[in-house]
Residue, then its C-alpha position, 0 to 999 in steps of 0.5 A: m137060600a139068599t145069598v149074603n153080600p158081605f159090603k152091603f152087610v157092613q154099611e148096614t151094620r155101621a148105619e145101625i150103629a151111628k143110631v145108637v145115642w151113647p152115655t157120656r162120660r159123666e152118666v156112665l160116672l154117676t151110674t158106676v157110682m150109684v151101682f157101687i154105693l148101691a151094692a155097699i148098701t146091699a152089703v151091710f143089709f146082707s151083713l147085718v141081717d146075717i149077725a142079727i140071725k147068728s145072735g138069734l141062733q146062739a140065743m136060743l142053742t142058749v136058753f134050749g141047749s143041753 
């Protein structure tokens, strides 16, 4: 089993973190807004599908129900 040098581990971790390309504030803001917009569009779409299915089932029950 190899011994682990904590100092070397921290040094290597900092070197790896320095390589990360962090997004700018503008990029974070734009992607956040895009996520909220797409979530709203998806919610509206599935609400309309739900209403259509509900209306279709009610119509079928009215026609074929007793």
